[in-house]
N, C-alpha and C positions, 0 to 999 in steps of 0.2 A: 694616570693614565698608562695606556696600556699603546705601545706602535706594534705593528704589525705590517712589516714590510713584505711584497707581492699579495699584501690584501685583495685583489681584485682578482687573484687567480682562483684555480679549482679550490685546494684546499683552503685557501686563505681566505675565501668570501664568507665559506663554511665554520670557519675560526672566529672571525670577526660577527657571524650572528651567535654561537653561542658568546663568545665575551658580553653582547652584550644583552643576552636573556640572565647572565650574572651580573649583571649592572655595572660590567665598565663603562669608561668612558674611553673610545676606541679613536687611535690617531693611526691610517692608514696612509703610508707610501708605494705608489706604483707607478712605472711608466707607461704600465698600459699596450706592451709590447702583446702578449699572449693573454693578459688580465682583461676580463669584461667590466668596460664601465659602466655598463646601464644595472650590473646587478648590485654594486653599492649606491649607484641612483635610488635604486627601491630601497635600500636598506635606511638611506640619509631621510627622502621624505619622511619614513615611518618613526627614526629615532632621533629627527633632528640634528640637535648639536651636538647630541653624545657622539655621531662620527662625524670626524674631521677627513677631509682627502688630500693629502699634496700628490701633483703630478709632479715628478720625479724621479730620474737614473740614478739609484741609491749607490754606483760606483763613481759617480760623479760629487765633486763637495757639495755640502747640503747642511742647512740649516735646519734642526730640529727640534722639536719641542721635549723636554725633561718629561723624563717617563720612568715608570716602575719596576716595567716589563719591558722588553721587547720580543717577538719574535720576526724572528729572518726567515720567511719563505720567497727570497727576491730571487730566483733562479727560474729559465724557465725547465721543465721538466722529463715535455716528452722529447724522444731523440730524433722527430720532425721538425721542432723547434731550435733545441740547444744545438742541434748540426748545422742549422740556415744559416747561424752566425754564430761559428766555433767563439771568433773573439771577442763577443760581445758576453759570452758564456762564460768566458775565463774572466773579464771583468765584473762581471755580476755578483757570478760567486766569491771572488779573491778580493778585488776591490770594495765592494760593496758589504763582506762579511767585515772588511776593515775598518770601513766608514763607521756601522753596527757597533763595531767592538769599540771603537774610540770616545764615540758616545754614550755608551755603556759605562765604560768607567767613566766617563768626565761627568756624567750625573747619577752613577752609585745604582742602577737600574742592571736589574737580572736580563739574562740573554740567551734563549732559548734559540738553536741552531737547527733548521729543519735540514739536516743531513738526508742520507740515501743508501738506500743497500746496494748500487754499485760502487761503493766504497768496495764491497768486498769480491768486484769483476768474476772470473771465472773461478767461484770456489773449491777451493781444496780441502774443505773440509764440510758436513751437512749435519743438521739445519746448520745455517749462520750464526756465530754466536759474538759479542763484543770484541772479543778477546782474537779474534783472526784477524791477519793483519792484510787480508787481501791480494788477490792473482789480477792485477790489472795493467793491460796493453795500455803505457805511456805514450803511447805515439800513431793508438789508430783513431779511428776516426768520432767511436765516443770520448777519447783519452779529454776532449773539451771539457767534459761535465763529469767525468769518473776522476779523473784527477782535478780541477779544479776543489770538488768538493773535498779531496781528501786534502790539499793546502788549506780550504778554511777549517779541515778538525786539529790540521798542525797549528797553523796559526792558534787559535782559540785555546788549546788543552796549553802552549804555551804561556798565553797569556796569564789562567789558571796558574801555574805554575809561578811565573816572573810578577805578576801585576793582581795578584790575588782578586782576578775578576770573577764576579760571580755566572760561571757558564755553564749549561747544561744540552747535550748533544742528543737530538732525537734522528737515527737511523731510519726512516721511513719504507716501508717497503710498501709493494702496487696497492694506491688506494683508488676506489672506484666510488659512485654517487652520482647523483644528480646535477647537472651544472657541466659535464665534461659534453666535449666536443667532439663530434666526429672524425676530423679531419686533424686529431693531433696525433697522430701515429699509435695512441694506445689500444692495448686489443680488444678490451670489451667495449667500451664507445664503437672501431671499428664496427666489431661484430655485429650491435644491435642494428647501427645504421644501414649496415649490408641488409642484414633478418629484414628491417622496414620496409627497404626498397626490392625485396623478392629475389636477391642476388646470392650467389655462392658467397660464402665464406671464405676468407684470404689466408691462411696460413701459411706463416715464414719457416720454410724448415719442413722436417718430418713431422710438426707436431708435437713430439716427443719429449720435448723442454718444457718446465715443468714452473709456475709461478704460485704466487698466494694470492688471496688478493682480501683486501682489509676495508670493510665499508669505513665510507667516508665521516662519521657521526663518531666511531669507532676510533681512530689515527685522534680527530678536535680533543675527544678527550683524553686521551694519552699524551698530547701538545699540553692540555691544561695543566693536569697533574703533575708533569714532569715540572714546568712554573713555579706551582704550588707550593712543592715540595722541598721544605730546607735542606733535607737533606741529600737532593740531588744534586748539589751545587757538585761542577765537575765531572760527573756520570755522562757515560757514552750508554743509552737504553736503545734498543731496537722497539720499533714500532710495525709490525705486521700481523698478519692471522695466520698462525704455524698450520694450517689447512694445504697441502698441498695439492695443485691438481694439472696435469699436464696441459696443452695446446689445444689439444684436441680432445677433452673432455669437457673443456668450457666451449666450447666449438658445439658438440655436441649438445650441451644443457641449454645453451642460449636457441639452437634449432627446434630442440623441443619445446623452448616455450614458445616459440613464435608457428610451433605446431606443424614445423615444417621437416622433409625430409631430411638427412643429414649430410646437407650439398656443401662441398669445399675444395676451394683449389687451393693448390700448393704453388708456394712463390721461392726463389732463394733464399736462405737465410742470412740476415745482415752478418758484417762482421763484427765479432766480436759480443755477439748474441750471447748471452748467460746462458748455460744448459742446466743448471739449478735455481731456483731462486728459492729459499723457506726460512724463516727465523725462527733459533730460538727464541722464546719469549719470556723464560726464566727469571731473567732479569729486570723485566717489567711487573712481571707478575709478585715477585719478593718485595719490590722498590717503591712499585705505586702501587700495589694492588689492582691492576688494570692485567686487561685481557680482554679480548673482541666478545661482541655478545650480536652480532649478527650474522648467522650464515650469511652464505656466498648466494643461497638460494633465495634468503628473506632479501638481500640487500637488491637483487638482480631482476626480483619483483619491484619493489620498488622505484629503483631506475628506470624499469620499464613505463612500469602506470604512472608515476606521481611526475617527473618531468622527460617529454624526447627528445632525444638526442637531435643535436642542431649543428650548425656548420658553423665555424666560426665568422666573424665580423670582417 
């Protein structure tokens, strides 16, 4: 049995689908504050009893089934969502992680933690590597997410050292693909939705800040490799695409995709928005034999043609 906390979310539902393709029985836990219940219902109709769903806030006491592997993706991931209820974000990332950790220790499960590149904050070195300590504003508007994810990592690594827990941590960099919502505050779905509506693309800041984008199937493959490898016990691994792009380059690429003029408008840049974001993936290549296989252009084409961007329910 595999538990996926946050299995109705963007990455989560892709992971559930991949696990079922690998013939695993999957138990999804989600409170559906940002996850899409309809995605799971479609999967359940096609997969039957091999997928079960538990409506549960993971930050609250929970009765969970025994499992071999637990994936913890139970957190809002976009600034719009995690800043809208920062206290709940803290609870999800700290208390929720503790709930799953206790359960993993109790049933002898392997726990894969979906952490984040926001661990690195405004990076002091480039590209970001797993040994970097990070440079995070602990009291800013993004701290509810950044610092709660850092606290969760500290909790889990203490459990490795003191309780011999089988933990592995994935620091996930920007991930994109079908199933993203237009209004979740992330740049690619925002740009695509604006292009589809023939509106100018909104850039926050001057557009020279950089990001790197990993297609969701590559991210899911990395998570599953991290879960499967015995030697990954106690390891922290970056999962992301090392191809770095400026926000302006991304806007230009999407405008070209829609055969539009390079039409953008500039808005103020949010507080604590990092200026550069790019993973050093050396460890993932060596430890997991993993690297991204889908280029940004290929992923963007799939995202535009296979699954239109939609507003959240």
